[in-house]
N, CA, C and O atoms as a Maestro MAE file, in Angstrom:
{
 s_m_m2io_version
 :::
 2.0.0
}

f_m_ct {
 s_m_title
 :::
 protein
 m_atom[284] {
  # First column is atom index #
  i_m_mmod_type
  r_m_x_coord
  r_m_y_coord
  r_m_z_coord
  i_m_residue_number
  s_m_chain_name
  s_m_pdb_residue_name
  s_m_pdb_atom_name
  i_m_atomic_number
  :::
  1 25 -6.248 -10.568 8.704 1 A "MET " " N  " 7
  2 3 -6.109 -9.370 9.484 1 A "MET " " CA " 6
  3 2 -7.107 -8.342 8.971 1 A "MET " " C  " 6
  4 15 -7.254 -8.167 7.761 1 A "MET " " O  " 8
  5 25 -7.774 -7.678 9.861 2 A "ILE " " N  " 7
  6 3 -8.698 -6.604 9.523 2 A "ILE " " CA " 6
  7 2 -8.058 -5.299 9.958 2 A "ILE " " C  " 6
  8 15 -7.574 -5.180 11.084 2 A "ILE " " O  " 8
  9 25 -8.057 -4.316 9.057 3 A "VAL " " N  " 7
  10 3 -7.462 -3.025 9.376 3 A "VAL " " CA " 6
  11 2 -8.469 -1.912 9.120 3 A "VAL " " C  " 6
  12 15 -9.419 -2.082 8.356 3 A "VAL " " O  " 8
  13 25 -8.253 -0.786 9.761 4 A "LYS " " N  " 7
  14 3 -9.101 0.384 9.564 4 A "LYS " " CA " 6
  15 2 -8.456 1.265 8.501 4 A "LYS " " C  " 6
  16 15 -7.278 1.605 8.602 4 A "LYS " " O  " 8
  17 25 -9.225 1.631 7.489 5 A "VAL " " N  " 7
  18 3 -8.732 2.509 6.432 5 A "VAL " " CA " 6
  19 2 -8.808 3.941 6.928 5 A "VAL " " C  " 6
  20 15 -9.823 4.361 7.482 5 A "VAL " " O  " 8
  21 25 -7.732 4.686 6.729 6 A "GLY " " N  " 7
  22 3 -7.665 6.068 7.181 6 A "GLY " " CA " 6
  23 2 -8.504 7.006 6.328 6 A "GLY " " C  " 6
  24 15 -9.042 6.599 5.297 6 A "GLY " " O  " 8
  25 25 -8.618 8.258 6.754 7 A "LYS " " N  " 7
  26 3 -9.433 9.257 6.061 7 A "LYS " " CA " 6
  27 2 -8.990 9.473 4.622 7 A "LYS " " C  " 6
  28 15 -9.821 9.745 3.755 7 A "LYS " " O  " 8
  29 25 -7.711 9.356 4.359 8 A "ASN " " N  " 7
  30 3 -7.203 9.574 3.002 8 A "ASN " " CA " 6
  31 2 -7.051 8.274 2.223 8 A "ASN " " C  " 6
  32 15 -6.395 8.257 1.181 8 A "ASN " " O  " 8
  33 25 -7.640 7.193 2.701 9 A "GLY " " N  " 7
  34 3 -7.546 5.895 2.029 9 A "GLY " " CA " 6
  35 2 -6.322 5.097 2.416 9 A "GLY " " C  " 6
  36 15 -6.048 4.056 1.818 9 A "GLY " " O  " 8
  37 25 -5.574 5.569 3.415 10 A "ALA " " N  " 7
  38 3 -4.366 4.866 3.853 10 A "ALA " " CA " 6
  39 2 -4.738 3.551 4.522 10 A "ALA " " C  " 6
  40 15 -5.728 3.463 5.249 10 A "ALA " " O  " 8
  41 25 -3.929 2.537 4.265 11 A "ILE " " N  " 7
  42 3 -4.107 1.227 4.884 11 A "ILE " " CA " 6
  43 2 -2.856 0.946 5.711 11 A "ILE " " C  " 6
  44 15 -1.760 0.888 5.154 11 A "ILE " " O  " 8
  45 25 -2.988 0.771 7.020 12 A "PRO " " N  " 7
  46 3 -1.796 0.517 7.838 12 A "PRO " " CA " 6
  47 2 -1.236 -0.878 7.589 12 A "PRO " " C  " 6
  48 15 -1.982 -1.853 7.496 12 A "PRO " " O  " 8
  49 25 0.079 -0.960 7.485 13 A "LEU " " N  " 7
  50 3 0.752 -2.248 7.349 13 A "LEU " " CA " 6
  51 2 1.172 -2.723 8.725 13 A "LEU " " C  " 6
  52 15 1.414 -1.896 9.605 13 A "LEU " " O  " 8
  53 25 1.268 -4.027 8.940 14 A "PRO " " N  " 7
  54 3 1.681 -4.539 10.247 14 A "PRO " " CA " 6
  55 2 3.089 -4.051 10.599 14 A "PRO " " C  " 6
  56 15 3.969 -3.985 9.740 14 A "PRO " " O  " 8
  57 25 3.281 -3.718 11.851 15 A "ASP " " N  " 7
  58 3 4.578 -3.242 12.328 15 A "ASP " " CA " 6
  59 2 5.305 -4.408 12.990 15 A "ASP " " C  " 6
  60 15 5.459 -4.457 14.210 15 A "ASP " " O  " 8
  61 25 5.749 -5.351 12.144 16 A "ASN " " N  " 7
  62 3 6.471 -6.501 12.672 16 A "ASN " " CA " 6
  63 2 7.404 -7.050 11.597 16 A "ASN " " C  " 6
  64 15 7.409 -6.554 10.470 16 A "ASN " " O  " 8
  65 25 8.173 -8.044 11.928 17 A "GLU " " N  " 7
  66 3 9.139 -8.591 10.982 17 A "GLU " " CA " 6
  67 2 8.477 -9.349 9.832 17 A "GLU " " C  " 6
  68 15 9.123 -9.619 8.820 17 A "GLU " " O  " 8
  69 25 7.207 -9.694 9.975 18 A "GLY " " N  " 7
  70 3 6.485 -10.375 8.910 18 A "GLY " " CA " 6
  71 2 6.200 -9.458 7.738 18 A "GLY " " C  " 6
  72 15 5.931 -9.932 6.634 18 A "GLY " " O  " 8
  73 25 6.252 -8.172 7.955 19 A "CYS " " N  " 7
  74 3 6.020 -7.201 6.901 19 A "CYS " " CA " 6
  75 2 7.361 -6.830 6.280 19 A "CYS " " C  " 6
  76 15 8.207 -6.221 6.936 19 A "CYS " " O  " 8
  77 25 7.553 -7.192 5.034 20 A "LYS " " N  " 7
  78 3 8.843 -6.999 4.359 20 A "LYS " " CA " 6
  79 2 8.899 -5.700 3.555 20 A "LYS " " C  " 6
  80 15 9.847 -5.503 2.795 20 A "LYS " " O  " 8
  81 25 7.917 -4.809 3.698 21 A "PHE " " N  " 7
  82 3 7.886 -3.580 2.918 21 A "PHE " " CA " 6
  83 2 8.536 -2.442 3.691 21 A "PHE " " C  " 6
  84 15 8.433 -2.359 4.915 21 A "PHE " " O  " 8
  85 25 9.209 -1.566 2.947 22 A "ALA " " N  " 7
  86 3 9.893 -0.431 3.565 22 A "ALA " " CA " 6
  87 2 9.293 0.871 3.050 22 A "ALA " " C  " 6
  88 15 8.720 0.915 1.961 22 A "ALA " " O  " 8
  89 25 9.429 1.925 3.840 23 A "ILE " " N  " 7
  90 3 8.969 3.247 3.444 23 A "ILE " " CA " 6
  91 2 9.618 3.603 2.105 23 A "ILE " " C  " 6
  92 15 10.825 3.439 1.929 23 A "ILE " " O  " 8
  93 25 8.813 4.086 1.176 24 A "GLY " " N  " 7
  94 3 9.300 4.505 -0.136 24 A "GLY " " CA " 6
  95 2 9.159 3.468 -1.230 24 A "GLY " " C  " 6
  96 15 9.229 3.809 -2.411 24 A "GLY " " O  " 8
  97 25 8.961 2.206 -0.866 25 A "GLU " " N  " 7
  98 3 8.828 1.162 -1.881 25 A "GLU " " CA " 6
  99 2 7.497 1.296 -2.624 25 A "GLU " " C  " 6
  100 15 6.516 1.814 -2.089 25 A "GLU " " O  " 8
  101 25 7.489 0.818 -3.866 26 A "ILE " " N  " 7
  102 3 6.284 0.814 -4.688 26 A "ILE " " CA " 6
  103 2 5.700 -0.593 -4.664 26 A "ILE " " C  " 6
  104 15 6.397 -1.576 -4.914 26 A "ILE " " O  " 8
  105 25 4.403 -0.672 -4.357 27 A "LEU " " N  " 7
  106 3 3.714 -1.959 -4.249 27 A "LEU " " CA " 6
  107 2 2.641 -2.087 -5.319 27 A "LEU " " C  " 6
  108 15 1.995 -1.106 -5.688 27 A "LEU " " O  " 8
  109 25 2.460 -3.308 -5.813 28 A "LEU " " N  " 7
  110 3 1.377 -3.643 -6.724 28 A "LEU " " CA " 6
  111 2 0.238 -4.200 -5.884 28 A "LEU " " C  " 6
  112 15 0.440 -5.108 -5.078 28 A "LEU " " O  " 8
  113 25 -0.956 -3.655 -6.073 29 A "CYS " " N  " 7
  114 3 -2.142 -4.107 -5.328 29 A "CYS " " CA " 6
  115 2 -3.007 -4.952 -6.248 29 A "CYS " " C  " 6
  116 15 -3.385 -4.518 -7.336 29 A "CYS " " O  " 8
  117 25 -3.317 -6.167 -5.798 30 A "LYS " " N  " 7
  118 3 -4.165 -7.075 -6.579 30 A "LYS " " CA " 6
  119 2 -5.370 -7.465 -5.736 30 A "LYS " " C  " 6
  120 15 -5.229 -7.867 -4.581 30 A "LYS " " O  " 8
  121 25 -6.543 -7.344 -6.319 31 A "LEU " " N  " 7
  122 3 -7.771 -7.780 -5.668 31 A "LEU " " CA " 6
  123 2 -7.960 -9.257 -5.975 31 A "LEU " " C  " 6
  124 15 -7.867 -9.665 -7.133 31 A "LEU " " O  " 8
  125 25 -8.225 -10.066 -4.950 32 A "THR " " N  " 7
  126 3 -8.427 -11.497 -5.177 32 A "THR " " CA " 6
  127 2 -9.726 -11.724 -5.957 32 A "THR " " C  " 6
  128 15 -10.579 -10.839 -6.027 32 A "THR " " O  " 8
  129 25 -9.864 -12.905 -6.534 33 A "GLU " " N  " 7
  130 3 -11.040 -13.219 -7.357 33 A "GLU " " CA " 6
  131 2 -12.354 -13.014 -6.606 33 A "GLU " " C  " 6
  132 15 -13.329 -12.526 -7.177 33 A "GLU " " O  " 8
  133 25 -12.379 -13.387 -5.332 34 A "ASP " " N  " 7
  134 3 -13.619 -13.234 -4.566 34 A "ASP " " CA " 6
  135 2 -13.798 -11.815 -4.041 34 A "ASP " " C  " 6
  136 15 -14.788 -11.518 -3.373 34 A "ASP " " O  " 8
  137 25 -12.839 -10.936 -4.342 35 A "LYS " " N  " 7
  138 3 -12.873 -9.514 -3.986 35 A "LYS " " CA " 6
  139 2 -12.960 -9.277 -2.484 35 A "LYS " " C  " 6
  140 15 -13.487 -8.260 -2.036 35 A "LYS " " O  " 8
  141 25 -12.439 -10.225 -1.715 36 A "CYS " " N  " 7
  142 3 -12.439 -10.093 -0.258 36 A "CYS " " CA " 6
  143 2 -11.096 -9.617 0.281 36 A "CYS " " C  " 6
  144 15 -11.014 -9.132 1.409 36 A "CYS " " O  " 8
  145 25 -10.041 -9.754 -0.524 37 A "LEU " " N  " 7
  146 3 -8.699 -9.428 -0.046 37 A "LEU " " CA " 6
  147 2 -7.952 -8.597 -1.071 37 A "LEU " " C  " 6
  148 15 -8.199 -8.694 -2.273 37 A "LEU " " O  " 8
  149 25 -7.031 -7.775 -0.576 38 A "ILE " " N  " 7
  150 3 -6.085 -7.069 -1.423 38 A "ILE " " CA " 6
  151 2 -4.717 -7.667 -1.151 38 A "ILE " " C  " 6
  152 15 -4.244 -7.660 -0.015 38 A "ILE " " O  " 8
  153 25 -4.085 -8.184 -2.190 39 A "GLU " " N  " 7
  154 3 -2.742 -8.738 -2.061 39 A "GLU " " CA " 6
  155 2 -1.745 -7.657 -2.463 39 A "GLU " " C  " 6
  156 15 -1.931 -6.972 -3.469 39 A "GLU " " O  " 8
  157 25 -0.685 -7.510 -1.668 40 A "LEU " " N  " 7
  158 3 0.350 -6.521 -1.944 40 A "LEU " " CA " 6
  159 2 1.660 -7.234 -2.234 40 A "LEU " " C  " 6
  160 15 2.050 -8.151 -1.511 40 A "LEU " " O  " 8
  161 25 2.339 -6.808 -3.298 41 A "GLU " " N  " 7
  162 3 3.664 -7.349 -3.593 41 A "GLU " " CA " 6
  163 2 4.542 -6.209 -4.107 41 A "GLU " " C  " 6
  164 15 4.059 -5.254 -4.715 41 A "GLU " " O  " 8
  165 25 5.826 -6.336 -3.848 42 A "LYS " " N  " 7
  166 3 6.769 -5.318 -4.284 42 A "LYS " " CA " 6
  167 2 6.777 -5.278 -5.814 42 A "LYS " " C  " 6
  168 15 6.929 -6.311 -6.465 42 A "LYS " " O  " 8
  169 25 6.612 -4.077 -6.384 43 A "PHE " " N  " 7
  170 3 6.588 -3.907 -7.828 43 A "PHE " " CA " 6
  171 2 8.004 -3.983 -8.385 43 A "PHE " " C  " 6
  172 15 8.956 -3.548 -7.737 43 A "PHE " " O  " 8
  173 25 8.141 -4.536 -9.586 44 A "SER " " N  " 7
  174 3 9.466 -4.765 -10.155 44 A "SER " " CA " 6
  175 2 10.235 -3.480 -10.458 44 A "SER " " C  " 6
  176 15 11.457 -3.456 -10.315 44 A "SER " " O  " 8
  177 25 9.553 -2.417 -10.871 45 A "ASP " " N  " 7
  178 3 10.218 -1.152 -11.212 45 A "ASP " " CA " 6
  179 2 10.049 -0.162 -10.059 45 A "ASP " " C  " 6
  180 15 8.989 0.445 -9.907 45 A "ASP " " O  " 8
  181 25 11.076 -0.006 -9.266 46 A "GLN " " N  " 7
  182 3 11.032 0.883 -8.104 46 A "GLN " " CA " 6
  183 2 11.451 2.313 -8.448 46 A "GLN " " C  " 6
  184 15 11.616 3.135 -7.546 46 A "GLN " " O  " 8
  185 25 11.625 2.626 -9.735 47 A "SER " " N  " 7
  186 3 12.103 3.951 -10.136 47 A "SER " " CA " 6
  187 2 10.988 4.884 -10.604 47 A "SER " " C  " 6
  188 15 11.279 5.993 -11.051 47 A "SER " " O  " 8
  189 25 9.739 4.477 -10.517 48 A "LEU " " N  " 7
  190 3 8.630 5.298 -11.005 48 A "LEU " " CA " 6
  191 2 8.424 6.533 -10.138 48 A "LEU " " C  " 6
  192 15 8.656 6.508 -8.929 48 A "LEU " " O  " 8
  193 25 7.980 7.621 -10.781 49 A "ASN " " N  " 7
  194 3 7.633 8.820 -10.005 49 A "ASN " " CA " 6
  195 2 6.145 8.755 -9.641 49 A "ASN " " C  " 6
  196 15 5.435 7.850 -10.080 49 A "ASN " " O  " 8
  197 25 5.683 9.700 -8.850 50 A "ASN " " N  " 7
  198 3 4.300 9.672 -8.368 50 A "ASN " " CA " 6
  199 2 3.280 9.729 -9.497 50 A "ASN " " C  " 6
  200 15 2.229 9.094 -9.404 50 A "ASN " " O  " 8
  201 25 3.567 10.479 -10.567 51 A "GLU " " N  " 7
  202 3 2.636 10.556 -11.701 51 A "GLU " " CA " 6
  203 2 2.527 9.203 -12.408 51 A "GLU " " C  " 6
  204 15 1.434 8.797 -12.802 51 A "GLU " " O  " 8
  205 25 3.642 8.513 -12.568 52 A "GLN " " N  " 7
  206 3 3.624 7.187 -13.206 52 A "GLN " " CA " 6
  207 2 2.886 6.172 -12.340 52 A "GLN " " C  " 6
  208 15 2.166 5.318 -12.855 52 A "GLN " " O  " 8
  209 25 3.066 6.264 -11.032 53 A "ILE " " N  " 7
  210 3 2.358 5.364 -10.109 53 A "ILE " " CA " 6
  211 2 0.861 5.570 -10.239 53 A "ILE " " C  " 6
  212 15 0.102 4.606 -10.343 53 A "ILE " " O  " 8
  213 25 0.439 6.823 -10.235 54 A "LYS " " N  " 7
  214 3 -0.990 7.137 -10.347 54 A "LYS " " CA " 6
  215 2 -1.553 6.664 -11.689 54 A "LYS " " C  " 6
  216 15 -2.650 6.108 -11.734 54 A "LYS " " O  " 8
  217 25 -0.819 6.878 -12.776 55 A "ALA " " N  " 7
  218 3 -1.283 6.485 -14.109 55 A "ALA " " CA " 6
  219 2 -1.442 4.974 -14.240 55 A "ALA " " C  " 6
  220 15 -2.306 4.512 -14.984 55 A "ALA " " O  " 8
  221 25 -0.628 4.202 -13.535 56 A "HIS " " N  " 7
  222 3 -0.714 2.738 -13.610 56 A "HIS " " CA " 6
  223 2 -2.057 2.248 -13.084 56 A "HIS " " C  " 6
  224 15 -2.669 1.356 -13.671 56 A "HIS " " O  " 8
  225 25 -2.511 2.827 -11.989 57 A "GLY " " N  " 7
  226 3 -3.822 2.484 -11.447 57 A "GLY " " CA " 6
  227 2 -3.831 1.432 -10.353 57 A "GLY " " C  " 6
  228 15 -4.777 1.385 -9.568 57 A "GLY " " O  " 8
  229 25 -2.812 0.587 -10.273 58 A "SER " " N  " 7
  230 3 -2.795 -0.470 -9.264 58 A "SER " " CA " 6
  231 2 -1.546 -0.418 -8.388 58 A "SER " " C  " 6
  232 15 -1.213 -1.389 -7.707 58 A "SER " " O  " 8
  233 25 -0.865 0.712 -8.411 59 A "LEU " " N  " 7
  234 3 0.366 0.848 -7.634 59 A "LEU " " CA " 6
  235 2 0.191 1.862 -6.514 59 A "LEU " " C  " 6
  236 15 -0.586 2.810 -6.625 59 A "LEU " " O  " 8
  237 25 0.923 1.643 -5.441 60 A "VAL " " N  " 7
  238 3 0.959 2.590 -4.320 60 A "VAL " " CA " 6
  239 2 2.394 2.665 -3.807 60 A "VAL " " C  " 6
  240 15 3.182 1.738 -3.992 60 A "VAL " " O  " 8
  241 25 2.721 3.779 -3.161 61 A "ARG " " N  " 7
  242 3 4.025 3.919 -2.524 61 A "ARG " " CA " 6
  243 2 3.814 3.820 -1.014 61 A "ARG " " C  " 6
  244 15 2.878 4.412 -0.476 61 A "ARG " " O  " 8
  245 25 4.674 3.080 -0.336 62 A "VAL " " N  " 7
  246 3 4.602 2.953 1.117 62 A "VAL " " CA " 6
  247 2 5.060 4.273 1.726 62 A "VAL " " C  " 6
  248 15 6.163 4.746 1.449 62 A "VAL " " O  " 8
  249 25 4.211 4.859 2.553 63 A "GLU " " N  " 7
  250 3 4.506 6.127 3.209 63 A "GLU " " CA " 6
  251 2 4.289 5.979 4.710 63 A "GLU " " C  " 6
  252 15 3.523 5.119 5.145 63 A "GLU " " O  " 8
  253 25 4.956 6.808 5.502 64 A "PRO " " N  " 7
  254 3 4.729 6.765 6.948 64 A "PRO " " CA " 6
  255 2 3.275 7.130 7.253 64 A "PRO " " C  " 6
  256 15 2.684 7.972 6.575 64 A "PRO " " O  " 8
  257 25 2.715 6.504 8.258 65 A "LEU " " N  " 7
  258 3 1.343 6.806 8.652 65 A "LEU " " CA " 6
  259 2 1.260 8.138 9.385 65 A "LEU " " C  " 6
  260 15 2.164 8.511 10.132 65 A "LEU " " O  " 8
  261 25 0.178 8.833 9.163 66 A "ASN " " N  " 7
  262 3 -0.125 10.044 9.908 66 A "ASN " " CA " 6
  263 2 -1.221 9.667 10.917 66 A "ASN " " C  " 6
  264 15 -2.346 9.376 10.511 66 A "ASN " " O  " 8
  265 25 -0.917 9.666 12.205 67 A "PRO " " N  " 7
  266 3 -1.904 9.261 13.217 67 A "PRO " " CA " 6
  267 2 -3.187 10.076 13.156 67 A "PRO " " C  " 6
  268 15 -4.242 9.596 13.569 67 A "PRO " " O  " 8
  269 25 -3.112 11.293 12.649 68 A "GLU " " N  " 7
  270 3 -4.319 12.150 12.544 68 A "GLU " " CA " 6
  271 2 -5.357 11.560 11.588 68 A "GLU " " C  " 6
  272 15 -6.547 11.851 11.711 68 A "GLU " " O  " 8
  273 25 -4.916 10.736 10.640 69 A "ASP " " N  " 7
  274 3 -5.833 10.137 9.674 69 A "ASP " " CA " 6
  275 2 -6.723 9.065 10.298 69 A "ASP " " C  " 6
  276 15 -7.679 8.610 9.670 69 A "ASP " " O  " 8
  277 25 -6.415 8.661 11.531 70 A "TYR " " N  " 7
  278 3 -7.151 7.559 12.175 70 A "TYR " " CA " 6
  279 2 -7.939 8.002 13.389 70 A "TYR " " C  " 6
  280 15 -8.342 7.161 14.192 70 A "TYR " " O  " 8
  281 25 -8.172 9.286 13.549 71 A "LYS " " N  " 7
  282 3 -8.967 9.783 14.687 71 A "LYS " " CA " 6
  283 2 -10.405 9.930 14.298 71 A "LYS " " C  " 6
  284 15 -11.228 10.335 15.119 71 A "LYS " " O  " 8
  :::
 }
 m_bond[283] {
  # First column is bond index #
  i_m_from
  i_m_to
  i_m_order
  :::
  1 1 2 1
  2 2 3 1
  3 3 4 2
  4 3 5 1
  5 5 6 1
  6 6 7 1
  7 7 8 2
  8 7 9 1
  9 9 10 1
  10 10 11 1
  11 11 12 2
  12 11 13 1
  13 13 14 1
  14 14 15 1
  15 15 16 2
  16 15 17 1
  17 17 18 1
  18 18 19 1
  19 19 20 2
  20 19 21 1
  21 21 22 1
  22 22 23 1
  23 23 24 2
  24 23 25 1
  25 25 26 1
  26 26 27 1
  27 27 28 2
  28 27 29 1
  29 29 30 1
  30 30 31 1
  31 31 32 2
  32 31 33 1
  33 33 34 1
  34 34 35 1
  35 35 36 2
  36 35 37 1
  37 37 38 1
  38 38 39 1
  39 39 40 2
  40 39 41 1
  41 41 42 1
  42 42 43 1
  43 43 44 2
  44 43 45 1
  45 45 46 1
  46 46 47 1
  47 47 48 2
  48 47 49 1
  49 49 50 1
  50 50 51 1
  51 51 52 2
  52 51 53 1
  53 53 54 1
  54 54 55 1
  55 55 56 2
  56 55 57 1
  57 57 58 1
  58 58 59 1
  59 59 60 2
  60 59 61 1
  61 61 62 1
  62 62 63 1
  63 63 64 2
  64 63 65 1
  65 65 66 1
  66 66 67 1
  67 67 68 2
  68 67 69 1
  69 69 70 1
  70 70 71 1
  71 71 72 2
  72 71 73 1
  73 73 74 1
  74 74 75 1
  75 75 76 2
  76 75 77 1
  77 77 78 1
  78 78 79 1
  79 79 80 2
  80 79 81 1
  81 81 82 1
  82 82 83 1
  83 83 84 2
  84 83 85 1
  85 85 86 1
  86 86 87 1
  87 87 88 2
  88 87 89 1
  89 89 90 1
  90 90 91 1
  91 91 92 2
  92 91 93 1
  93 93 94 1
  94 94 95 1
  95 95 96 2
  96 95 97 1
  97 97 98 1
  98 98 99 1
  99 99 100 2
  100 99 101 1
  101 101 102 1
  102 102 103 1
  103 103 104 2
  104 103 105 1
  105 105 106 1
  106 106 107 1
  107 107 108 2
  108 107 109 1
  109 109 110 1
  110 110 111 1
  111 111 112 2
  112 111 113 1
  113 113 114 1
  114 114 115 1
  115 115 116 2
  116 115 117 1
  117 117 118 1
  118 118 119 1
  119 119 120 2
  120 119 121 1
  121 121 122 1
  122 122 123 1
  123 123 124 2
  124 123 125 1
  125 125 126 1
  126 126 127 1
  127 127 128 2
  128 127 129 1
  129 129 130 1
  130 130 131 1
  131 131 132 2
  132 131 133 1
  133 133 134 1
  134 134 135 1
  135 135 136 2
  136 135 137 1
  137 137 138 1
  138 138 139 1
  139 139 140 2
  140 139 141 1
  141 141 142 1
  142 142 143 1
  143 143 144 2
  144 143 145 1
  145 145 146 1
  146 146 147 1
  147 147 148 2
  148 147 149 1
  149 149 150 1
  150 150 151 1
  151 151 152 2
  152 151 153 1
  153 153 154 1
  154 154 155 1
  155 155 156 2
  156 155 157 1
  157 157 158 1
  158 158 159 1
  159 159 160 2
  160 159 161 1
  161 161 162 1
  162 162 163 1
  163 163 164 2
  164 163 165 1
  165 165 166 1
  166 166 167 1
  167 167 168 2
  168 167 169 1
  169 169 170 1
  170 170 171 1
  171 171 172 2
  172 171 173 1
  173 173 174 1
  174 174 175 1
  175 175 176 2
  176 175 177 1
  177 177 178 1
  178 178 179 1
  179 179 180 2
  180 179 181 1
  181 181 182 1
  182 182 183 1
  183 183 184 2
  184 183 185 1
  185 185 186 1
  186 186 187 1
  187 187 188 2
  188 187 189 1
  189 189 190 1
  190 190 191 1
  191 191 192 2
  192 191 193 1
  193 193 194 1
  194 194 195 1
  195 195 196 2
  196 195 197 1
  197 197 198 1
  198 198 199 1
  199 199 200 2
  200 199 201 1
  201 201 202 1
  202 202 203 1
  203 203 204 2
  204 203 205 1
  205 205 206 1
  206 206 207 1
  207 207 208 2
  208 207 209 1
  209 209 210 1
  210 210 211 1
  211 211 212 2
  212 211 213 1
  213 213 214 1
  214 214 215 1
  215 215 216 2
  216 215 217 1
  217 217 218 1
  218 218 219 1
  219 219 220 2
  220 219 221 1
  221 221 222 1
  222 222 223 1
  223 223 224 2
  224 223 225 1
  225 225 226 1
  226 226 227 1
  227 227 228 2
  228 227 229 1
  229 229 230 1
  230 230 231 1
  231 231 232 2
  232 231 233 1
  233 233 234 1
  234 234 235 1
  235 235 236 2
  236 235 237 1
  237 237 238 1
  238 238 239 1
  239 239 240 2
  240 239 241 1
  241 241 242 1
  242 242 243 1
  243 243 244 2
  244 243 245 1
  245 245 246 1
  246 246 247 1
  247 247 248 2
  248 247 249 1
  249 249 250 1
  250 250 251 1
  251 251 252 2
  252 251 253 1
  253 253 254 1
  254 254 255 1
  255 255 256 2
  256 255 257 1
  257 257 258 1
  258 258 259 1
  259 259 260 2
  260 259 261 1
  261 261 262 1
  262 262 263 1
  263 263 264 2
  264 263 265 1
  265 265 266 1
  266 266 267 1
  267 267 268 2
  268 267 269 1
  269 269 270 1
  270 270 271 1
  271 271 272 2
  272 271 273 1
  273 273 274 1
  274 274 275 1
  275 275 276 2
  276 275 277 1
  277 277 278 1
  278 278 279 1
  279 279 280 2
  280 279 281 1
  281 281 282 1
  282 282 283 1
  283 283 284 2
  :::
 }
}
């Protein structure tokens, strides 16, 4: 799947039952060896605050999309 990255670096997730992520969850982002794909998986510690997520470097929180970011 190819997606358009928003102005703030947001990446839209598929809006279907195949996407098991919910708003507010913390995801671990892994770049594949060939650096062509980003793999997302639910992070084990869902209690981190925004500062801890940022300090980790490879975590993101699922947030609702802002349609203005894609105009």
